[in-house]
N, C-alpha and C positions, 0 to 999 in steps of 0.2 A: 232575823236576817235570812235564815235558810228558807222560811216560809215565803218571804218576799221574793227571793230568787226563784223559788218553784212557781210562784204565781206569775212572775214575769216570763219564765220559760213556757208556762202553759199558754199564756196570751200569745207569745210568738208562734207557738205551734199551731194555735187556732187560726192566727192570721195567715200563716203559710198554707194551712189546709184550705182556707177560704180563697186564697189566690190560686191555688192549684185547681179548686173546683170551678172558679170563674174561667180559668184557662181551658179546662176540659169542656165547659159549656160553649166557650167561644169556638174551639176546634170542632165541636159537634155541629154548631151552627154553620161553620164553613163547609163541613161535609154535606150537610143537608142542602146548602146552596149549590154545591158542585154536583149533587146527585143527578139532576136532570141532564146537565151537560155530559156527565160521565156515561149515563145510560144512552144518550144520543151517540156519543163516540163509540160505545160498545156495539150498538145496533147497526150503525152506518159505516164503521171503519174496521173495528177489530174482528167482529164476526165474519163480514164478507172476506177480509183478508185471510182469516183462518180457513174459511171454506175454500178460497182460491189455492192456498198452499196444500190443503188436503187433496183437491182435485189434481193438482200438478204432480202429486206423489202417488196417486192411485192408478193402478194398472189391473189387468185381468188376473195377474198372478199375485196381487197384493200391493204393498207399499214398495216403491222402487224409484230410483233416480233415472229411469230410462228416458223419460220425457225431457229431462234436463240435458242428458247426454245427446239426445237427438237434436235438441235446439243448438247446443254448443258446437256440434260437429256439422250442422247444416249451414252451408255458406249463404243460403238465402236469408235465414234469420239474422246472421251476423251482418250481412250487407244492409238489411233494413234497419238494424239498430245503428249502424254507422251512419247511414243516410239521415236518420232522424236526428241524431246528435249534431251532425254537420249542418243540416238545414236550420236547426234551432240556434246554433252558434252564429251562422251567417246572418240570420234575421235579427238576432240580438245585437250584433255588431252594427248593422245598418240602423237599427232603432236608436242605438246609443249615439251615433254620429248625427243623424238627421234630427232625432228627437231633442238632443241638446241644443242644436242650432235653433230649432223651432221654439223650444221653451225659452231660450235667451231672447229671441225676437219678441215673443209674447210679453216677456217681463218688461221690456223697454217701451212697449206701446202705451198710448194714452188709455185711461180706464175703459172708455167706451169701446175702443177698438180691441182692447184685451178681452173684454167680455164676449164680444162677437167672435173673436178668433177661438176662444176656449169652447164656445158653443159649436163652432164648426168642427173642432177636434173631437168633441163629444158626439157629434152627429152620427157616426157609425154605430154607437151603442144603441141607437134607437132603431136600427135596421137589423134584420135577421142576418146571421152569418151566411145562410144559404142564399139570400137575396144578393148580398154583397159579392159572393163567389160567382153567381150567375152574371152579375154585372161585369166582372172581370172577364168572363167567358165572351161576352159581347165585345169588350174592348180589345182583347188580345187575339181573337181568332184571325185567320188569314185574310179575311175581308172585313176585319173589324176597324174601329175608328183609328187605332194607332197605326196599323199597317197602311191604311188608306192615306193618312196624313203624311207618313214618311214617303210613300210613293208619289204623292202629289208635290212634295217639296224636292223630289229628286235625290233624296238621301240614300234610298235603296232602289234596286232595280226589280226585285221580286220580293213577295211577302216573307217576313221572318217567322220562324216557328217560335212563337212566344207562349204557347199553351200546350197541354198534354206533355209536359216535361217539368224538370226541376225548376226552371226559371219561372214558369207560370205559377206553380205552387208557391214559390218563394215570394213572388210579388203579392199574391193574395194574402199570405201569412203576414207579410210586412204591413200591409194596409190595415189588417185587423189588430195587430199588436202595437202599432205606433202610439195610440192613446194611452196604453198602459205604461209607456215610457214618459210621455209628456206630462201627465198629471202629477206623478210623484216629483218630477223635476221642478215644475212650476211651484208646487207647494213648498218645496225645500228652498228654492231660490227666493221666494217672497219673504222668507224668514231671515235672510241675510241682511245685516245692517249695511246701508249704503255708505256709512262712514268709513268702512274698511276700504272700499274701492276709492273713495275720495282721498283717503290718506295715502294710499299707494300711488295714485296719480299725482297728488300734491308733492310727494317726495321725488318725483321725476321718473317714475316707472312707466315704460310704454304701455299702451292699452293691452296689447297681446301678453306682455309679461305679467301685468296685474291680473288679467283673466286666468292665466295659467297657474300663477303662484298664490293668488289670494282667493279668487272667486271659485275656481274649480275644486280646491280642497274643501271649501265650505259647502259646496253643493254635492259633495261625494255621497252622503247618505241617500239623497233622493236618486242619484244616479245608480247606486247599488240596488236600491229597492226596485227601481224600474227594470234594471237588467235581470234581476232574479225572477221577477214576475214574468217578463217576456220569455226568458229562457225556459222556465218550467212549463208555462202554458203552451209554448211552441212544441214541446216534446209530445204533447198529447193531441195534436191536431189530427182530425180525421176527414171532415167534410171538404175542406179546401184542397188538401193534396189529392183526395179521391176524385174531385171534379176537375180541377185545373191540371192535375198530374196525368189524367186520362189513363189510369191503370199502369203507368210506367214509373210513377213515383211511389214506391212501396215503403211507406213508413211503418213503424211498429203497430200503430193503431189499425192500419189497413190489413196488415198480416194477421193480427188477432181476429179481426172481423172475418177474414177469409177462412181461417181455421174453424171458427164457430159456425158460421152460416153456410159456407160452401162445403167444407170438408167434414163438418160435424165431428170434429176432433177436438174435444175440450181439453184433453191432457196437455198437448203441446201449447195450446193457446194460454192455458193457465200458467204453464212454466215460463212462457215468454213474458206474461204479465208480471209474474213474481220477479223475474230477473230484471225487467224494466224498472220496477219500483226500486229494487236494490241499486241499480245504476243511478237513478235519480237521487236516492239518499246519499250515495257515494259522492256524486257531483256536488250536492249541497254541503256535504262535509268538507270537501275541498274548497268550496267557495267560502265557507265559514272560517277557514284558516287565514284568509286574506281580508274578508269583510265580515265583522261580527254580525250575527243575525239580529241582535238587539238594535243595531243601527238601521238594519233593513226595515224592520217593523216599526221604527220610530221610537223605541223605548230608550230611556235614559239609563246608561250603565251604572250611574251613581245611585240610582234608587233601588 
């Protein structure tokens, strides 16, 4: 009896060891599969960020926070940060409103018209940001198409200043960012079962009420994804504010470029960059409190 129990215990131990060995091989295989991506992240993200932090702390006297103190106490840096966040917020809000309306209109179109409209929305992706920005320069200048049209209609008596200011930069940013809102929305809306809306309308709900209480919550993941994409990408704009802003719209990216190329002062530029990354991470953390990031990227929380 004792020999049989010892034999059974030995078999169980060998089975447990085999399971652990298989688990170690599986984990080792996962590690090998993740190694290229990890090295890529190390070389393209972690090392550059570490170098940026080192430069921001380096001074002639050694390691110091003087660059950060200079940035925090300089009103020009703070105003550029505030302007960048404010413009990104306004552009995101406009893209949410107009992008949702456009996505909803595309959804109810016949298939042929829907494909054509999606192609038109994607058309800006096939054109350089620089070309699109110069196009807006032609449209918004004092003798541009927009001002000439308004003057000919008698709406205005003299040309409006629509470029070399925040308005012109915002228009260019909105034009570039709108597709990033429309495509996630259309993809999410096409997954919504039409039976939900038919059931709401069949129970007597007005169209507006059904859209607000049934369709809008179901399309919220696509709306959140588009909003996060637009907001984060808008924070890093450089070409469009530089050209359409005419040097008067000093976003963070323009300030960093000025410190590096004009002032040859890498310390404050690195400090601004680090603080800007921290601000973006803080904003994403605040967004995550209201919209889980797994819904933004389309992951299923249950898996």
